[in-house]
C-alpha positions in Angstrom: 5.1 -38.8 -1.0 4.0 -39.4 -4.6 5.7 -36.2 -5.7 9.2 -37.7 -5.1 8.3 -40.7 -7.3 7.5 -38.5 -10.3 10.0 -38.2 -13.1 11.2 -34.7 -12.5 14.2 -33.5 -14.5 16.6 -31.7 -12.1 19.9 -30.0 -12.8 23.1 -31.8 -12.1 21.9 -35.4 -12.1 25.4 -36.3 -13.4 27.1 -34.8 -10.3 27.6 -37.6 -7.8 27.9 -35.6 -4.6 24.7 -33.6 -5.5 22.7 -36.7 -6.3 23.9 -38.2 -3.1 22.6 -35.2 -1.2 19.3 -35.4 -2.9 19.0 -39.1 -2.2 19.8 -38.5 1.5 17.1 -35.8 1.6 14.5 -38.1 -0.1 15.2 -40.8 2.5 14.8 -38.3 5.3 11.5 -36.9 3.9 10.1 -40.4 3.4 10.9 -41.2 7.1 9.3 -38.0 8.5 6.6 -37.3 5.9 4.5 -34.2 5.9 3.8 -32.6 9.4 0.3 -33.0 10.8 -1.6 -31.7 13.8 0.1 -34.5 15.8 3.5 -33.0 15.0 4.4 -30.9 18.0 6.1 -28.1 16.0 3.2 -27.9 13.7 0.1 -28.6 15.9 -1.1 -25.0 15.8 -0.7 -24.5 12.0 -0.7 -28.0 10.7 -0.2 -28.5 7.0 -3.1 -29.8 4.9 -1.9 -32.2 2.2 -4.3 -31.0 -0.4 -2.1 -27.9 -0.8 0.4 -30.2 -2.5 -2.2 -32.1 -4.6 -0.9 -32.6 -8.1 1.7 -29.8 -8.0 3.8 -28.8 -11.0 7.3 -27.5 -11.2 7.8 -25.0 -14.0 10.7 -25.6 -16.3 10.7 -22.1 -17.6 9.4 -18.8 -16.2 6.1 -17.3 -17.2 6.2 -14.8 -20.1 5.7 -11.6 -18.3 6.9 -8.8 -20.7 10.1 -8.4 -18.8 8.6 -7.6 -15.5 10.5 -10.3 -13.8 13.6 -10.0 -15.8 14.8 -6.4 -15.0 15.2 -4.0 -12.1 12.1 -2.4 -10.7 11.5 0.9 -9.0 11.9 0.9 -5.3 11.9 3.6 -2.6 15.6 2.8 -2.0 18.5 1.7 -4.2 19.2 -2.0 -4.2 21.1 -4.8 -5.9 18.1 -6.8 -7.3 17.5 -10.5 -7.8 14.2 -11.7 -9.3 12.4 -15.0 -9.2 9.4 -15.7 -11.5 7.2 -18.7 -10.7 10.1 -20.2 -8.7 12.7 -19.7 -11.4 15.7 -17.3 -11.1 15.3 -14.7 -13.9 17.4 -11.7 -13.1 20.6 -10.8 -11.2 21.7 -7.2 -11.0 24.4 -6.1 -13.3 27.6 -4.2 -12.3 27.9 -5.7 -8.9 30.3 -3.8 -6.6 33.7 -5.5 -5.9 33.1 -7.5 -2.7 29.7 -8.8 -3.7 29.4 -12.1 -5.5 26.0 -13.4 -6.7 25.6 -16.4 -8.9 22.9 -18.9 -9.8 22.8 -22.0 -7.7 23.7 -24.3 -10.6 26.9 -22.3 -11.4 28.0 -22.5 -7.7 27.3 -26.2 -7.7 29.2 -26.8 -11.0 32.2 -24.8 -9.7 32.1 -26.5 -6.3 32.2 -23.2 -4.5 29.0 -23.9 -2.6 30.1 -27.3 -1.1 31.3 -25.9 2.2 27.9 -24.3 2.8 25.2 -26.4 1.2 23.1 -28.3 3.7 25.7 -27.7 6.5 23.5 -25.7 8.9 20.6 -28.0 9.8 19.6 -31.7 10.1 17.2 -32.9 7.4 15.2 -34.9 9.8 14.3 -31.8 11.9 12.8 -29.9 9.0 10.5 -31.9 6.7 9.9 -29.1 4.1 13.7 -28.4 4.0 14.2 -32.1 3.3 11.7 -31.8 0.4 13.5 -28.7 -0.8 16.8 -30.6 -0.8 15.3 -33.7 -2.5 14.2 -31.4 -5.3 17.2 -29.0 -5.2 17.3 -27.2 -8.5 17.0 -23.5 -8.1 18.4 -20.6 -6.0 21.3 -18.2 -5.6 24.7 -18.1 -4.0 25.5 -14.8 -2.4 28.9 -13.9 -0.8 29.9 -10.7 0.9 33.6 -10.8 1.1 35.8 -10.0 4.1 35.5 -6.5 5.7 33.3 -5.3 2.8 30.4 -3.0 3.7 27.6 -2.8 1.1 25.3 0.2 1.6 22.8 -0.9 -1.0 20.6 -3.8 0.2 20.4 -7.0 -1.7 16.7 -7.3 -2.8 15.2 -10.7 -3.7 11.7 -10.4 -5.3 9.7 -13.6 -5.6 6.6 -13.1 -7.9 4.0 -15.7 -8.8 1.6 -15.6 -11.8 -1.8 -17.2 -11.8 -2.0 -20.7 -13.2 -1.6 -24.3 -12.1 -0.9 -25.4 -8.5 2.9 -24.6 -8.6 5.5 -26.0 -6.2 8.6 -23.7 -6.0 11.6 -25.1 -4.1 14.3 -22.3 -3.8 17.6 -22.6 -1.9 19.6 -19.5 -1.2 23.0 -19.6 0.4 24.2 -16.3 1.9 27.7 -16.1 3.3 28.8 -12.8 5.1 32.5 -13.1 5.7 34.6 -11.8 8.6 33.9 -8.1 9.3 31.5 -7.6 6.4 28.1 -5.8 6.7 25.1 -6.1 4.4 21.3 -5.8 4.3 19.1 -8.5 2.7 15.5 -7.9 1.7 13.0 -10.6 0.6 9.7 -9.7 -1.0 7.0 -12.3 -1.7 3.9 -11.6 -3.7 1.5 -13.1 -6.2 -1.4 -12.4 -8.5 -4.7 -12.6 -6.7 -5.9 -15.7 -8.5 -2.6 -17.5 -8.2 -2.4 -20.9 -6.4 1.1 -22.0 -5.5 3.4 -23.3 -2.7 6.6 -21.5 -1.9 9.1 -23.7 -0.2 12.1 -21.5 0.7 15.3 -22.4 2.5 17.9 -19.8 3.2 21.2 -21.0 4.7 22.9 -18.0 6.2 26.5 -17.8 7.5 27.5 -14.7 9.5 31.2 -14.6 10.0 33.3 -13.2 12.9 32.3 -9.6 13.6 30.1 -9.5 10.5 26.6 -8.0 10.5 23.5 -9.1 8.5 20.2 -7.3 8.7 17.5 -9.5 7.1 14.1 -8.1 6.2 11.2 -10.2 4.8 7.8 -8.9 3.5 5.3 -11.6 2.7 1.9 -10.5 1.3 0.6 -13.1 -1.1 -2.4 -14.6 -2.9 -5.2 -15.9 -0.8 -4.7 -19.5 -1.9 -0.9 -19.4 -1.5 1.1 -21.5 0.9 4.4 -20.1 2.1 6.9 -22.1 4.1 10.3 -20.6 4.8 13.3 -21.7 6.9 16.1 -19.3 7.7 18.9 -21.5 9.0 21.5 -19.2 10.5 24.9 -19.7 12.0 26.6 -16.7 13.7 30.3 -16.7 14.7 32.2 -14.7 17.3 31.1 -11.1 17.5 28.7 -11.5 14.6 25.2 -10.1 14.6 22.1 -11.3 12.8 19.0 -9.2 12.8 15.7 -10.5 11.3 12.5 -8.6 10.8 9.5 -10.5 9.4 6.2 -9.0 8.1 3.4 -11.3 7.4 0.3 -10.3 5.4 -2.5 -12.3 3.9 -1.9 -15.9 2.8 -3.6 -19.3 3.3 -0.7 -20.4 5.4 2.5 -18.4 5.9 5.2 -19.9 8.2 8.6 -18.3 8.7 11.0 -20.3 10.9 14.2 -18.8 12.2 16.7 -21.4 13.3 19.6 -19.5 14.7 22.8 -21.0 16.2 25.1 -18.7 18.1 28.1 -20.9 17.9 30.9 -18.7 19.3 31.4 -16.2 22.1 29.9 -12.8 21.6 27.5 -13.8 18.8 24.1 -12.0 18.9 20.7 -12.3 17.2 17.6 -10.2 17.1 14.4 -11.7 15.6 11.4 -9.3 15.4 8.2 -9.5 13.4 4.6 -8.3 12.9 1.6 -10.0 11.3 -1.7 -8.5 10.3 -4.5 -10.7 9.0 -8.2 -9.8 8.4 -9.6 -12.8 6.5 -9.1 -16.5 7.2 -5.4 -16.9 6.7 -2.8 -18.4 9.1 0.5 -16.6 10.1 3.1 -18.7 11.9 6.3 -17.1 13.1 8.5 -19.8 14.7 11.9 -19.2 16.3 14.5 -21.5 17.7 17.6 -19.6 19.0 20.3 -21.8 20.3 23.0 -20.3 22.5 25.9 -22.6 22.2 28.7 -20.4 23.5 29.2 -18.0 26.5 28.5 -14.3 26.3 25.9 -14.6 23.6 22.7 -12.5 23.3 19.3 -12.7 21.7 16.1 -10.6 21.7 12.7 -11.3 20.2 9.7 -9.1 19.8 6.7 -10.2 17.7 3.3 -8.4 17.5 0.2 -9.3 15.6 -3.3 -8.0 14.7 -6.1 -10.5 13.9 -9.5 -10.0 12.5 -12.2 -12.1 10.7 -11.4 -15.8 11.0 -7.6 -15.3 10.9 -5.2 -17.3 13.0 -1.9 -16.2 14.4 0.8 -18.5 15.8 4.0 -17.7 17.6 6.4 -20.4 18.8 9.6 -19.2 20.3 12.3 -21.3 21.9 15.5 -20.1 23.6 17.9 -22.9 24.2 21.0 -22.3 26.4 23.7 -25.0 26.3 25.6 -26.0 29.5 28.7 -24.0 28.4 26.8 -20.9 27.4 27.4 -19.0 30.7 26.7 -15.2 31.0 24.2 -15.4 28.2 21.1 -13.2 27.8 17.9 -14.2 26.0 14.6 -12.3 25.9 11.4 -13.0 24.1 8.0 -11.2 24.0 4.8 -11.8 21.9 1.7 -9.7 21.9 -1.5 -9.9 19.8 -4.6 -7.8 19.2 -7.6 -10.1 18.6 -10.4 -8.0 17.0 -13.1 -10.6 16.3 -14.7 -13.6 18.1 -13.7 -15.9 15.2 -10.0 -15.0 15.2 -7.5 -17.1 17.1 -4.0 -16.7 18.5 -1.8 -19.5 19.7 1.5 -18.8 21.5 4.1 -21.2 22.9 7.1 -19.5 24.4 9.8 -21.9 25.6 13.0 -21.6 27.6 15.5 -24.5 27.8 18.3 -23.5 30.1 21.2 -25.8 31.0 23.5 -23.1 32.4 23.2 -21.3 35.7 24.7 -17.8 35.1 22.2 -16.4 32.6 19.5 -13.8 32.2 16.4 -14.9 30.4 12.7 -14.0 30.2 9.7 -14.6 28.0 6.2 -13.2 27.9 2.9 -13.3 26.0 -0.3 -11.4 26.0 -3.4 -11.0 23.9 -6.4 -8.7 24.0 -8.7 -6.2 22.2 -8.2 -2.5 21.5 -8.5 -0.3 24.6 -12.1 0.9 24.9 -11.2 4.1 26.8 -8.6 5.0 24.1 -11.2 4.5 21.4 -13.7 6.6 23.3 -11.2 9.4 23.7 -10.4 9.5 20.0 -14.1 9.5 19.1 -14.8 12.2 21.5 -12.3 14.4 19.5 -14.4 13.8 16.4 -12.4 10.9 14.9 -14.7 8.3 13.4 -14.5 4.8 14.9 -12.8 3.2 11.9 -10.2 5.8 11.8 -9.7 5.6 15.6 -9.1 1.9 15.3 -6.5 2.4 12.5 -4.6 5.0 14.6 -4.4 2.6 17.6 -3.4 -0.4 15.5 -0.7 1.6 13.8 0.6 2.9 17.1 0.5 -0.7 18.5 2.7 -2.1 15.7 5.0 0.9 15.6 6.8 -0.4 18.7 8.2 -3.1 16.5 8.8 -1.1 13.3 10.7 1.5 15.4 13.5 -1.1 15.8 14.3 -0.7 12.1 17.1 1.9 11.7 16.6 2.5 8.0 13.5 4.7 7.6 12.9 4.0 3.9 13.0 0.2 4.5 10.6 0.6 7.5 8.1 2.6 5.5 8.3 0.1 2.6 7.6 -2.8 4.9 4.6 -1.0 6.4 3.2 -0.4 2.9 2.7 -4.2 2.6 -0.3 -4.0 4.9 
């Protein structure tokens, strides 16, 4: 790709191991190239190359009167991290003992990040993660130390200002050590006229008996492209819970690649999407049970109107040694217009014989009898539709234990 041939100044070009990693990623990306409609994992939401036509990478954040350089008001207390136009601009002050957050470049300089960086996935399997690694320059290193429980969530806000076609490659490393517990929230938004490409990679390590609850709210500019990979490794007794909310965007794809590597590891990946224009939402999961007595659950629901498109691809892989494993997956969609489209590809790969697994998928319109019932009670049609849609999605939102976070996620619609 021509972008990799441009003379882009990146941090740490004098660090041999970092340059070696970038070069390895460049070679992997050049071998695979951008995915197309012929790429199996991307055939329903294939990427159009013009989204990366003449992109720029900002050297400095936009001047935004401090908006992206300080804490903001939220309906819950949080430790805040801010990104502006793909550049890290703010890390909360006075972090509690047991929480370490530092810019990516500091963690690279100190070498603390080496045991984690690019250790959770193969570059050849994820072309945009390979591109992210080839241009590795920005991000954060977050560590929750052993047995520490942080009540305040860590909140990462990614904001985009209008301007040129901007490419933002961000790598976050999150390590939750043995017995620790934490909530992580990601919030993506942009000005209505902004055109940009968010290429996000989160490498997440959940230690023995540790718990991470990870919430993502994506509601961005109509011309934006959003590709995110959450590459997660869970050790014995650990638990990773993900909840993804997709709103409007030209293309939003969140991929959860979760490896349950030791006995008793568990993962829950839930999500909702709601589109009313012509955007594409893609929630893709690949949960790999690599040890016995591991568990996973997935529930994703969507609502589509206009010419919008919803995609769910969910794979559960159970290795030969992963006996007495349970894995469940369900996707449902409401399709409210003739132009809207939903594509669903649930998959089970089972190489063990003592397991419990199931998957299901359905799509349809709002129930005519329920609409008639509400209208017969004097409720206008539009209000009746809103009531039924909210009730439909609440099955997923009800899985969130924190009421304030659940209400905040809903407010993105």
